[in-house]
Structures are given as C-alpha cells and as structure tokens.
N, C-alpha and C positions, 0 to 999 in steps of 0.2 A: 553759314551754318544754319541748319533747320531750327525753327522754334517748336517746342513741344509743350503740351499741357496735360499734366497728370491730374485727372479730375477727381481722384479718390486715393488718398494715402493717409498715413498715420504717423507723422513725425511728432505728434502730440502724445505718443505712447512709447513706452520702453520696448525694445532697447534703443529706438531711434531718438527719443526725446533728449537724452543726455548729449547727443551730438547734433542737435537741431541746427545750431548756428552754422556749423561747418557744412552740414548737408545743404541747407538753404543757399549758402554762398556758392558751393560747388554747382548746385543746380542753376544758379544765376549765370555762372560762367558758361554753362552748357546751354543757356537759353531755354531753361525749363521753368515753367510756372507750375504751381500745384495747389490743390485744395486739401488742407488739413481737416480731416473729418472727425467730428466728435461722436462718441458712442455712449457717453454718460455726461453728467453735469461737470465733473472735474476736468475731463480732457476736452470738453467743449470750450471751457474757459481758457485752457491752455492753447487751443487752436486759435482763439481770438487774439491772445497775447502774441502768438507767433505771427499772425497776419499783420498785426500792428507794428511788428519789428522789421519785417522783410517785405519789400514791395513785390516780390515774385511769389508770395504766399497768400492764400485766401483761406477763409474759414467757413466751415459748414457745421452747424450745431444741432445736436439732437440726442435722443436716447435709443440705442440699438434695441431691437425687439427682445433679445435675450437679456438685456439689462433692465427690463420693465418689472421683473419679479420683485416683490416686497418693497415697492416704492409707491408713493402717492403721485399718480400721473398728473393730476391737476396742479399740484404744487411744483412738480418738475417742469411742466410747461410754463408756469408762471416764472420760474427761475430762468428758463431759456429766454422768455420775453424780456425779462429784466436785463439780461446780457445784451440783447439787441438794442434796448433803449439806452443803456449806459455806454455802448461802444459804437464806433462808426459802422453804420450798416453797409457802407461801400466795401468794407473788408469782409463782411459776412455775406456770402453770395448764395447760400442755400440752407434749407432746414433738413436735418437728418444726420446720421443715417437712421431712418425709421423703416417700418415695414412689418413683415411677418416671417417667422422662422419656426417651422414645425419639425426641425431635424431631430431634436432631443425629446424624449417621451414626456418629460415633465413640464412641457410648455403650457401656458395658460392662454387659450385662444381669445377669450374675452378681454383680458388685460392687454394683450398685444393689439387687438383690434381697436380698443379704446385709445391706446397710445397713438396708433397709426392715424386715426381720425383727428386726434388733437394736434398732431404735427401738421396734417393737411390744412387744418383751420388756421394754424399759426402762419404757415407759408402764404395762405391766401390773404391774411390780414396785413402782412408786410410786403406783399407782392414779390416773394422770393421763390426760387426754384425748389424742387423737392428731390432729395437723394434717397432712393429706396433700396433696401436690402430685402431680398426674398429668397428663401430656401425651403424646398419641399412644401411650398404653399402658393404655387403660381396661380391656381384657379381662384382662390379666395382673394389674393392680392389684386388680380385683374378686375374682379367684381367691384372691389372698393374703389379702385382708381377710376373705373368707368362711371361710377355713381357720384363720387365726391371730388374728384380731382381733374375734371374736364378742363377747367380754366387755368391749370397750372402747367408749367414745363416740368417734366418729370424724367429723371434718370433712373433706369433700372441698372444699378451697378453690378459688376461681376455677373453679367447675364449668362446663365448656363442652363437654359431649358432644353427640352426636346424640340425637334423640328416642328412637330404638331403644335406644341404650346407657343413656340415662337411665331408661327403664322397667325395665331389669334392676337398676340400682343401687337404685332406690326400693324394691324388694322387701326390701332389708336394713334392718331396723328400727333398727339402731344407727348408721346413717349419717345425717349432717346435711350440708347443702349451702349453700355461701356464694356470693353473687353480688356483683360489683363494677361499676365504671364501664362495662364492656363492655355491660351491659344498656341503657345509654343510647345506644349507637352505632347509626347508621342501618341498618347491614348485619347487625345481630344478631337478625334475625327468628326464626330457629330457636331461638336461645337463649331468647328471650322465651317461645316455646312450651314449651320445657323447663321454665322456671321455674314455669309454670302447673301443671305436673304434681306439683310438690313439695308434700307436706303442710305446712301453715302452721307446725305445731309443730316442723318440722325445717328451717326456713328461717333463714338468717343473712345478715348484710351485712358487706362489707369494702371497703377501698379498694385494697389491695395497693400502696399508695404506696411509692416515688415513681413507680410505673408505672400505666398504665391509667386515666388521669385521666378522670373523667366529664364529659359535657357539663354546663354550657357552658364548662368550662375545659380541654377536650381540647386537647392540644398543649403544655400547661404542665406543670410538675412537680406531681405529685399529692401530697396531704397528707391525714392522717386528718381534718382539719377539713372535708374535702369529703364526708364520709360522708352528710350530709343530702341531697346531690344524688343519691347512689346510692339511698337509701331513697325519694326522690321518684320516681325512675325505676322502681323496683320497684312502687311503689303504683299508678302509671299502668298498668303491665302487668297487675297483679292487679285493677285497677278497685276499689281499696280506699282508704279514707280514710288519708291520709298519717300523721296523728297516731296512729290506731289501729294501723297497721302498724309505725310506729316503736316504739310501746310493746311490741308483741308481739315484735319482733326483739330489743329490749333484754332482755326477760324470757327469751327463748330463749337468748341468749348467757350470761346469768347462770346459767341452769340448766345449760347445757352445760359451762361452766367451773367450776361449783360455787362461785360467788363471791356474796357479799352486800355490796351497797353502801349 
C-alpha cells in the first residue's frame, strides 16, 4: 500500500474536529500522515494536542492573514512561541498558515504584512519551515519571501497562480508548491498547466480539508483520507505512475518537514 502525506489539512476545525480520533486512526490504516494547520491561536493549540495524541499527525501553528484583524500581532506571536516552548517541537513541524490575502475588500495590508514578517522571524528563530497562504496577493508575497525568507524552506499551499506568476515563483529555489482537490476540477485547466511547470522535487500534495474536496467526492465535506484522490489527479496531469508519484510526494514531505517515519 502506498504511503501518503497530506501537508495541509484542518482536523483541528469543525466539522472534522469532532471526529478527529476516528479520522486520524482511519488515515493511519490507509498509511496517511498529515499536518494539522492552525489559522488562529485556539486551533493552533488544538493542532498541537492532536499531534501529541497520534503519531501520524503533525502540527503547524500560526495566524491566517484573514484572522489578523483586531488582534495584537506581537502578543499573538508571543503566544505561538510559548506553545513551541511548552510542547515538543518535534511534533510542530512548521509555522503558519501565514501570508497575504487581498481577496476581500476590507483587508489591512499593513497588518497582514506585519504578521507575515513576524511569522517568518519565528520560523527562523526555531529553524522551522513556513506554511504560506496567498490569495490575490502573489506579487507582494513573492517580494516579501525573496527579501526576508531566503534561508527558510517555504510551502506555498493551495498554489493557484497564473502561468506567468508561477514562472516567477519557480525561480526561487527554497519554495515548494502544494496542490489539492482543485486539480481534479473540470475548469482548472490553467492550474494543471501550472503544475506541469513545478520541478518534481518541489511538489507536494494536500487536501485543505474540510474545503476543496476532490472528485469524485466534490460537494461533500473533505477529509485527509481523500488525499489518494488528489495524488491520483496529479498523476494524470503529469502522466506519471500513481504509485511512483505517491512515493515521491511522500518523500518530499518528509524532507520538507524534516521528519522520519
């Protein structure tokens, strides 16, 4: 049976959190490891608790750019650092999800940028990888990463740029790219062309559950147990044997997060 690594999911959030134990156990049976990704202080702590309970679950802790409104970023980063200090850093494999999101008109560019930079500094301090969310802000995000995150291993999760933007990102050798169920959607033709541009050694797979459920389960709540369907979709785009791709993606994730299973 193939091993899989879902590098970005949210069993620390409802509706999955209520069924976390069953989901994690089923994933273990299916040889699926996954990273529970925090988007605020509360669910970052839940992610750590999950990672400490199940050995196929890891944690990523951070503040989503849309969750930076009306919070004290300095205090929030201190709280994240306290989580790292109080818990086994071996179970916390990355900082994030952080980044920039200009999708909704009421975003605060300065606040998001300040938070992004603070997360980068925290990742540097503890020698951890960085989990980046970017939407409608690809130019600004790349500028920040090129200037401040050169020494970090960085995932651009749910990578959905234009081909032109993708070509600029790929020039940065410390950036890795993760694809999810969108790759299986009928209207994702440009994204499929983008994925073909990514060097295989910097390619990763995710579900972003409970969102973006892949075919054939689109319309239902997503789960990390569906990562094989994402990998299957990726293998078809790359015209690559599914088993060989699954093995490579799993190895890439272990290398990126510096974990040995």
